[in-house]
C-alpha positions in Angstrom: -33.8 8.5 16.0 -32.5 11.5 14.3 -32.3 11.3 10.5 -29.4 13.7 10.1 -26.7 15.5 11.9 -28.3 18.9 12.3 -24.7 20.4 13.6 -23.3 19.6 10.1 -25.6 22.0 8.3 -23.7 25.3 8.0 -25.1 28.5 6.5 -22.7 31.5 6.0 -23.2 33.9 9.0 -26.0 31.6 10.4 -25.4 29.6 13.7 -25.6 25.9 13.4 -27.9 23.8 15.6 -25.4 23.9 18.5 -25.3 27.8 18.2 -21.8 28.1 16.5 -21.1 30.3 13.5 -18.8 28.3 11.2 -16.3 29.7 8.6 -17.1 27.1 6.1 -18.3 23.6 5.4 -15.0 22.3 6.4 -15.7 22.8 10.2 -18.3 21.0 12.2 -18.6 22.0 16.0 -21.0 21.1 18.9 -18.6 22.0 21.9 -16.7 25.0 22.8 -13.3 23.3 23.1 -13.3 21.0 20.1 -14.1 21.1 16.5 -14.0 18.7 13.5 -12.1 19.8 10.6 -12.8 18.2 7.2 -10.3 19.0 4.6 -11.2 19.5 0.8 -8.5 16.8 -0.2 -8.9 13.2 -0.7 -9.5 13.3 3.0 -13.1 13.8 2.3 -13.1 10.3 0.8 -13.1 6.9 2.7 -11.2 3.6 2.0 -14.7 1.8 2.3 -18.2 2.6 2.8 -19.4 1.3 6.3 -23.1 0.4 6.4 -23.4 2.1 9.9 -21.7 5.4 8.7 -23.3 8.5 10.3 -22.8 10.3 7.0 -25.1 7.7 5.3 -27.9 10.1 5.2 -25.8 12.2 3.0 -25.4 9.4 0.5 -29.2 8.6 0.6 -29.9 12.3 -0.1 -27.5 12.5 -3.1 -25.2 14.9 -1.5 -22.4 12.4 -1.7 -22.1 11.3 -5.1 -19.7 11.2 -8.2 -20.8 14.4 -10.0 -17.5 15.8 -9.5 -18.0 19.2 -11.2 -21.1 20.0 -9.0 -19.2 18.9 -6.0 -16.0 20.9 -6.8 -15.4 23.5 -4.0 -16.0 27.1 -5.0 -12.9 28.4 -3.3 -9.5 27.0 -3.7 -8.1 24.6 -0.9 -5.1 26.8 0.0 -7.6 29.7 0.5 -9.9 27.6 2.7 -7.2 26.1 4.7 -6.0 29.6 5.6 -9.5 30.7 6.4 -10.3 27.7 8.6 -7.1 28.1 10.4 -7.8 31.6 11.2 -11.1 30.5 12.7 -9.2 28.2 15.1 -6.7 30.9 15.9 -9.2 33.7 16.7 -11.7 31.4 18.8 -11.2 31.9 22.6 -12.2 28.4 23.4 -10.9 25.9 20.8 -7.9 24.0 22.0 -8.7 20.6 20.2 -8.9 19.9 16.5 -10.1 16.6 15.1 -9.0 16.2 11.5 -11.3 13.6 9.9 -13.4 13.3 6.8 -14.1 10.8 5.1 -10.8 9.7 6.5 -7.8 11.8 7.4 -5.3 9.2 6.1 -6.9 9.2 2.5 -5.0 12.5 2.1 -1.6 12.1 0.5 1.4 12.5 2.7 2.0 15.9 1.0 -1.5 17.2 1.5 -1.6 15.8 5.2 2.0 17.4 5.6 0.5 20.8 4.4 -2.5 20.6 6.8 -0.4 19.7 9.9 2.1 22.4 9.1 -0.7 24.9 9.0 -1.9 23.7 12.3 1.5 24.1 13.8 1.6 27.6 12.4 -1.8 28.4 13.7 -1.0 27.2 17.1 2.1 29.1 17.3 0.3 32.2 16.4 -2.4 31.7 18.9 0.1 31.1 21.6 1.9 34.4 20.6 -1.4 36.4 20.4 -1.9 35.5 24.1 1.1 37.5 25.2 -0.8 40.7 24.3 -4.2 39.8 25.7 -5.6 40.6 29.3 -7.8 37.4 29.0 -5.9 34.6 27.6 -7.6 32.4 24.8 -7.4 28.5 25.0 -4.3 27.5 23.2 -4.1 24.3 21.0 -3.3 21.3 23.1 -4.5 18.3 21.2 -4.5 17.1 17.5 -6.3 14.1 16.4 -6.6 12.3 13.2 -9.7 10.0 12.5 -9.1 6.9 10.3 -10.2 3.3 9.5 -7.2 3.1 7.0 -5.2 0.7 9.5 -8.1 -1.7 8.7 -9.0 -1.0 5.2 -5.7 -0.2 3.6 -2.8 -0.6 6.2 -0.2 -0.5 3.7 -0.9 3.2 3.2 0.7 3.8 6.5 4.1 3.6 4.9 7.5 5.3 5.8 6.5 8.4 4.2 3.4 9.0 5.9 4.9 8.0 9.3 7.7 10.5 8.6 5.0 13.3 8.2 3.6 12.2 11.5 6.9 11.9 13.4 8.1 15.4 12.2 4.7 16.9 13.5 5.1 15.2 16.7 8.7 16.4 17.3 7.6 20.0 16.6 4.3 20.0 18.3 5.4 20.4 21.9 7.1 23.7 21.1 3.8 25.4 20.3 1.9 23.9 23.2 0.3 20.7 21.8 0.5 18.1 24.3 -1.2 15.1 22.7 -1.1 13.6 19.3 -3.7 10.9 18.7 -4.8 8.7 16.0 -8.5 7.7 16.4 -9.3 4.3 14.7 -12.5 2.8 13.9 -12.2 -0.9 14.6 -15.4 -2.7 15.3 -14.3 -6.3 15.8 -11.2 -8.2 16.8 -11.6 -9.9 13.3 -10.5 -6.9 11.6 -7.1 -6.7 13.4 -4.9 -8.5 10.9 -1.1 -8.8 10.9 -0.9 -5.9 8.5 -3.2 -3.9 10.8 -1.0 -4.6 13.9 2.2 -3.5 12.0 0.5 -0.3 10.9 -0.5 0.5 14.5 3.0 -0.3 15.7 4.4 2.3 13.1 2.1 5.1 14.4 3.1 4.4 18.0 6.6 4.4 17.1 6.2 7.8 15.5 4.9 9.0 18.9 1.1 9.1 18.1 -1.2 7.4 20.6 -3.9 5.4 19.1 -7.4 5.3 20.6 -10.3 3.4 19.1 -14.1 4.0 18.6 -16.1 0.9 18.3 -19.5 1.1 16.5 -21.9 -0.9 18.5 -24.1 -2.6 15.8 -26.3 -5.7 16.4 -23.6 -7.9 15.4 -21.0 -6.2 17.6 -23.4 -6.0 20.5 -23.2 -9.9 21.0 -22.3 -11.2 24.4 -18.5 -10.8 25.0 -17.8 -9.2 21.5 -16.8 -5.8 22.8 -14.8 -7.5 25.5 -12.8 -9.6 23.1 -12.2 -6.4 21.0 -10.8 -4.4 24.0 -8.5 -7.3 24.7 -7.3 -7.5 21.0 -6.8 -3.6 21.0 -4.9 -3.7 24.4 -2.5 -6.4 22.9 -1.5 -4.1 20.1 -1.3 -0.8 22.1 -4.7 0.7 21.2 -6.8 2.4 23.9 -10.5 1.8 23.8 -12.1 5.2 23.7 -15.7 5.3 22.7 -18.2 2.5 22.1 -20.7 4.2 20.0 -24.3 2.9 19.6 -25.4 3.3 15.9 -28.0 6.0 15.7 -30.8 3.9 14.2 -32.1 6.5 11.7 -33.9 5.3 8.6 -30.9 4.2 6.6 -29.3 1.9 9.1 -32.1 1.0 11.5 -31.4 -2.7 11.0 -28.0 -2.3 12.6 -29.3 -0.5 15.7 -28.7 -2.1 19.1 -31.0 -0.8 21.7 -29.6 1.6 24.4 -30.7 -1.1 27.0 -28.2 -3.4 25.5 -25.6 -0.8 25.4 -26.2 -0.2 29.2 -26.3 -3.9 29.9 -22.8 -4.3 28.1 -21.3 -1.4 30.2 -22.5 -2.8 33.5 -22.0 -6.5 33.0 -19.0 -6.9 30.5 -16.9 -3.6 30.2 -16.8 -3.3 34.0 -14.4 -6.3 33.9 -11.7 -4.0 32.6 -12.4 -1.2 35.2 -9.1 0.5 36.2 -8.3 0.6 39.9 -7.9 4.0 41.6 -4.2 3.3 42.5 -3.2 3.5 38.8 -4.9 6.8 38.0 -1.7 8.9 38.5 0.3 6.7 36.1 -2.6 6.7 33.5 -2.0 10.6 32.7 1.2 9.7 30.9 -0.4 7.2 28.6 -1.2 9.5 25.7 2.2 11.5 25.7 4.2 8.2 25.9 2.8 6.3 23.0 5.9 4.2 22.3 5.4 2.4 25.5 1.6 1.8 25.3 1.8 -1.9 25.3 4.1 -2.0 28.2 2.0 0.3 30.1 -1.3 -1.4 29.4 0.3 -4.7 30.3 1.3 -3.4 33.7 -2.3 -2.9 34.7 -3.7 -6.0 33.1 -1.0 -8.2 34.9 -1.2 -6.4 38.0 -4.8 -6.7 38.5 -5.2 -10.1 36.6 -7.8 -8.7 34.2 -7.9 -9.5 30.4 -8.2 -6.1 29.3 -8.6 -2.5 30.5 -11.7 -0.5 29.4 -11.2 3.2 29.6 -14.0 3.6 26.9 -17.4 4.8 27.5 -20.5 3.5 26.2 -22.4 6.3 24.5 -24.5 7.5 21.5 -24.4 10.6 19.3 -27.7 12.5 19.7 -29.1 15.4 17.6 -28.0 18.8 19.1 -27.2 17.3 22.3 -24.0 15.3 21.4 -22.6 12.3 23.2 -24.6 10.9 26.1 -25.7 7.6 27.7 -27.7 9.2 30.5 -31.5 8.4 29.7 -34.6 7.2 31.3 -37.5 5.6 29.8 -40.6 7.8 29.7 -43.0 5.7 27.6 -43.4 2.9 25.0 -45.0 2.8 21.6 -47.8 0.4 20.6 -45.2 -1.7 18.9 -43.0 -1.9 22.0 -40.3 0.7 21.2 -39.0 2.6 24.1 -39.3 6.4 24.4 -36.2 7.8 26.0 -35.5 11.1 27.5 -31.7 11.9 27.2 -29.7 14.4 29.2 -26.5 15.8 27.9 -23.1 15.1 29.3 -23.0 17.3 32.2 -19.2 16.6 32.8 -18.1 18.9 29.9 -18.7 22.2 28.6 -21.6 23.0 26.0 -22.8 25.9 24.1 -25.6 28.0 25.7 -28.0 26.5 23.1 -27.5 23.2 24.4 -27.5 24.2 28.1 -31.1 25.8 27.4 -32.2 22.7 25.5 -31.4 20.6 28.5 -32.6 17.2 27.0 -33.8 15.4 23.9 -36.5 12.8 23.6 -36.0 10.0 21.0 -38.1 6.9 20.0 -35.8 4.0 19.4 -36.2 2.4 16.0 -37.0 -1.0 17.2 -38.2 -2.8 20.2 -36.0 -4.9 22.6 -38.0 -7.9 21.5 -37.2 -7.2 17.8 -33.6 -6.7 18.5 -33.5 -10.0 20.5 -35.1 -11.7 17.6 -32.2 -10.5 15.4 -29.7 -11.9 17.8 -31.6 -15.3 17.9 -31.3 -15.4 13.9 -27.6 -14.9 14.4 -27.4 -18.1 16.5 -27.3 -16.3 19.9 -29.0 -17.9 22.9 -31.3 -14.9 24.0 -31.6 -16.3 27.5 -28.1 -15.0 28.1 -29.6 -11.4 27.6 -32.7 -11.7 29.9 -31.4 -8.9 32.2 -31.8 -6.4 29.5 -35.3 -5.7 30.4 -34.0 -4.3 33.7 -32.2 -1.5 32.0 -34.8 1.2 31.7 -32.3 4.0 32.6 -28.7 4.4 32.0 -25.8 6.7 33.0 -22.9 8.1 31.0 -19.7 6.8 32.8 -17.2 9.5 34.1 -14.3 10.0 31.8 -11.3 7.6 32.4 -8.4 9.1 34.2 -6.5 8.3 30.9 -8.4 11.1 29.3 -8.8 13.1 32.5 -8.7 16.9 31.8 -9.4 16.2 28.1 -12.0 18.1 26.1 -12.7 15.1 24.1 
């Protein structure tokens, strides 16, 4: 698997691996419609250090360290904030900004307020600019905050932070922002403590929908684990969004669960929570009515007598190509590892570079047999996984109607 996120490498004036010229190290981008924004505040830090972190290669390479003078930005943060907002304002495609890090909630309420105020100002300016254009630019429609603070440090989501979020939400509609979303990273139902539940409730009450990205490690890939997590998330008003396989690069290959297991989970377990077609019209209001999320989720669960809804997609982040679970096995190594050809997600727009690339070939970091031996060492009955050998190909599920029309 890939040993680094090639799209994260940005040189002044030079396009990244996906073909985008970026204004600074603060912006990462793969797709036309959405870009990641990493502020030079404490938002570059985390409340913990996850073994599966996709930034792990940066720690291993020494780029993330405690040499603060060396790491100190060459330009002031107010200057960089202005530069990056101008980039979003003047790009004809961008409509979705994901503020992450690190962790967006590691920024102080004051810093986060400054960033969100800058986003509002940029969105208003971009909308005003369109009045004089023959061909309109995409306006900002969605703001997301990536965080694991509800698990690691839920008390940080206090009244001061919630007021910052509430204020932004109340003003966002006036500049065209339709959805305000907090994206959590909860990987097991055991991480949902009473304090986590209360923190999520405060976010929902502030008008921010909460979605979750599970990381599909070996431990998390055990039978029924993701199903139990989906139910626990539904219970507190969180929508499952992505179920991400660990990449399996050198630094965390021990945590990698094979793509065949991801597809098996998708077909045999996640499908229990498939949402019936008759609810699809109602689903479109879920993200904009965050305060009623528990009530709305329960309506479907009780109506169809299912333990959870599963609007999430099982997927993996691939070098250059982005998120996909559409693959087929094209070979096998001498030690039993599968060689997979992945197609990119044809349901969304990509840069011309990715369109021309078309596919990427990876060699999984372990064989299915090695993966099953890990499960057995954990006490699992591997006979319960015997159909895993049948999944020599996979397909990325269509986006749920909850996120329909989204550029996520």
